[in-house]
N, C-alpha and C positions, 0 to 999 in steps of 0.2 A: 622519429620524434625530435622536435626542436629542442636543443640544449637550453636550459634555463640558467641565467646568471644568478649566482648566489651572493647576496649582499648581507652582511651582518653588521650589527651595532656593537662596538666594543667600548664598554665603560671602563676607563683606565684612570682611576682616581689617585694616581701617584703624586705624592707631595714631597717626597724626600729629595727630589732633584732641585728644590728651591731653598734658598736661605733668605727669607723675605720678612720675617716677623718685625724687624726694626723699621720697615717701611709702612706697616699697617698700624699706625700709631693709635687709631681710635679703638683697636682691640687691645685691651689691657693685658690679657693673658697671652704671652708669646707662644705657648703651646697651641692654643686655639688658632692663633694667626697662622702658625706654621702648617697646621692641618687644614687651612681654609680651602686649599685645592681639592681636598677629599670631598668636602661638602659641595664645592663648586661643580665637580663632575656629576654628583648625584642630582643636583638641581638642573644641570643641562639635560640630563636624561629625562627628568620629570617634565621639563618644559618643551622638549623636542616633540614634534608630531609623532603620534603612534601610527606608523605605516605598515605594521605587521612584521617588521624585520625581527629576526631572532636576535636577542640581546644577551651578551655574555659580559660578565664583570671580572676584571683581573683582580685577584685577591691581593690587597695591599695592606701591609701592617700599619696599624694606627698607634701603637705604643710609642711614647716618647722615651727614647733611651738617649744615652750620651751621643750627641751628634759629632762624630769624629771624621776627620779627613784621612782617607787611606789612598796612597799613590796619587794624591792630588785631586781626589774626588770625594766629596762629602757623601756620607751614607752609602758608600759603595756596595756593601754587602746586601743591603735592602734592594738597591737598584738591580743588582745581578739576579737576585731571587725573583723579583717581579718581572724582569725581562724574560726569564725562563718560563714563568707562569703565563705571560702573554703569548709567547711563542707556542707553548703547548696548546693553548686554545686555538690558535690559528692553524697549527699543523694538524689538529684533529678535525676542525671544521672545514678547512680548505676553502675559504671564501674566495670569490672572484673580485669582490669589492668590499671595502671596509669603511664604515663611518666610526670615527674614534672620538669619544667625548672625554677630555681630560679634566682635571689633572694639569700639571705643568707641562712645559713644551716637550719634554722628552717622551711624552705619550705617543708622539708621532714616529719615534725611531723604529720600534719593532714593526708596526704595520707597514710603514713605507719601505723598509728593507725587505720585508716578506714579499711585498708586491713587486719590488724591483726584481727579486729572484724569480717570481712566478712568471713575469712577463719578459724575462731575459733582457733586462736593462732597457727595454723600450719604454722608459718612463721618465717624464720630466717632473721636477718638483718645484712648485710655486709656493714660496714661503712668505706669507702675508704677516708682517711683524714689524714692530717699531725697532727691533734689535736684530742683528744678524745671527746670533747664537752660534758663533764659531770660536768660542774659547776652547782651551785645551787644559788637560791636567797640568798643574804647575803654575797656571796663571793666578793672578791675585784673587780672583773670585772662583771658588772651588765647586760651585753648585752645578750639577749635571744638566739642568734645564738650559743653561747657557752654552752647553756643548752639544746640543741636539743636532745641529746641522753638520758639524764636524764628525759626529758619530755616524750619521747617515752617509758621510763621505768615506768612512772607513779610517778615520783619524781619531786618536785619543787613547784611552786606557785599553791595553791589549786584552785584558781579561774580559772586559765588557764587550769589546769588538768581536772576540772569538765566539760569542753567542749569536751574533747577528748573521742573518742569512746571506746578505749581499751588501753592496754599497752603490752609491749614486755618484756619478761623475760630476764635478763642479760645472762642467759645460752645460749640464742639464738642470741647473739650479738657478732660479730667479728670485730675488728678494723684491717684495712689493710693499710699499708703505714705510720703508726703512728711513729712519730719521735720527737714530741715537746709537752711536758706536761706543759710547762711554769712555773709551780710551783710544788714543791715536794708534796704538799697536794693533788694535782690532781692525781699524780702517786699512792699515797697511797689509794686514793678513788677508783681508778680503781681496785686495788688489793682487796679492801673490797667488791666491787661488783662482783669480780670474772670474769671480762670480759677479754678474751684472746686477744692478739694483735700480729700482724706480722709486721716486719719492712720492709722498701723498699729493704734492702739487701736480705731478705728472698723471695722476689718476682722476683729477677733478672732473674733466669733461667726458672722457670715454675711455675704453679699454684697448684702443688700437695698438698701443706700444706693447702691451702684454701679448696680444694675439700675434703680432709680427714676430716677437721673440719665440713664441711657441712654434711658429712655422719654420723658423730658422734652426731650431735646435734638433729637429728631426724625429722626435719621439711622438708616437701616436697616442700615448696614454699619459694621464696627468694625475699626480697626487697633490693635494692642496692642504697646506697648514694655515689655519686661521687663528693667530694669537690675538686674543681680545685686547691686548694693550696697543694694537695698531690703531684702535679707535680713538677719536679725538675726545679728550676728557672734558672739553667744553660741551659735548653732546651727551656723553655717558662715561661714567667711571665704572668699568666692569672687570678690571684686572689690577695687577699690582702696579704696573707702570702707568704714569700719568704725564708722559711727555706731550707737550703742547703741539698743536697744529697737525693732528693726525687725520686719518681718513674718517669720513662719515659712515654711518651704518649703511646707508643706501649705496654708497660707493663700493664698499666691500661686497655687498650682495650683488651689485651689478657686475663687478669684475668676475666673481665666481660663476655667475650664470652665463656671462659672455664666453668664458672658457668652456663651459659645458656645451655651448652651441657649436664650438669649433673642434673640440677634442673629447675623447672619452675619459671622464673622471672616474678613476678606480679607487681613489682614497680621499677622504675628507676628514680632517681633524679640526675640532674646535677646542682650543686649549687656553690655559692660564686664567680661567674664571676665578675671581676673588670676591665672593659675595659678602662684602664687609657688613652690610646691614643684617643679613641672615645670620652671620656668625654672632653678632651682638644679641639678636633675638634669641638664638640658641643659648647663649650664656645667661640671659635673663630667665628663660624657662627652667634652666638647670637649678635656679635658686628658689623656685616656688614650691610651697608645700603641696603634697599629694602628687607632684610630678617627679620628685627626686627618685 
């Protein structure tokens, strides 16, 4: 009997990895803005095609408590608890492929490191994002979503890393759509790690540079992280970041589908949705009689 590939959908509405309320100025309640990723993950799951995949939701705390930085990581205890919960789901279900709907960027860390272990490091990671997400504990910005790639590499907080199943070598990581390093030290760190990047301009016409890199890196399988802030805000504002001159929706879709024609995609994450209008509608509904 032919073996069947098991693909699951993992809804991972983690919001604690972001410290973003001050950027969402149209949402007056900072607590609602902070938890916007939670609503965003639910909306992604609602909007995504129903193709019969089994769906599992990582339990994520929604209570707003004092947001403290521990060992250089904001909300570290919640992140560790939710990392363990996500890993428990994967270890019980043992999927071959994972579609992850976040949540902020760190929603990719558990599924990607799980898949790296499952396929014995024969995995390339294409990180489609305006930012490289290679900060470390102790950097000026303590939010874990900006540490997602370094965590996948096995760098960062030792307690968090001890929970992760594997790590991905920087030689097997490619940034696509990168255009905002935020600080010079991050650009220098990327050079030290030796991670190649491609700008939105290099993606305008076709995907050949991505495909050439995939051939050269030697991995037969690919995990793809699609951070929605890679998209050009002149076309759509779907995330927290609004850095100009991003990739168009059609360009991102083309790149991902071109990769699928050449390599086996075993993991796909869509992350960082910030549904600003939906949050405001939710706040409005919360104020109406008979709905409270």
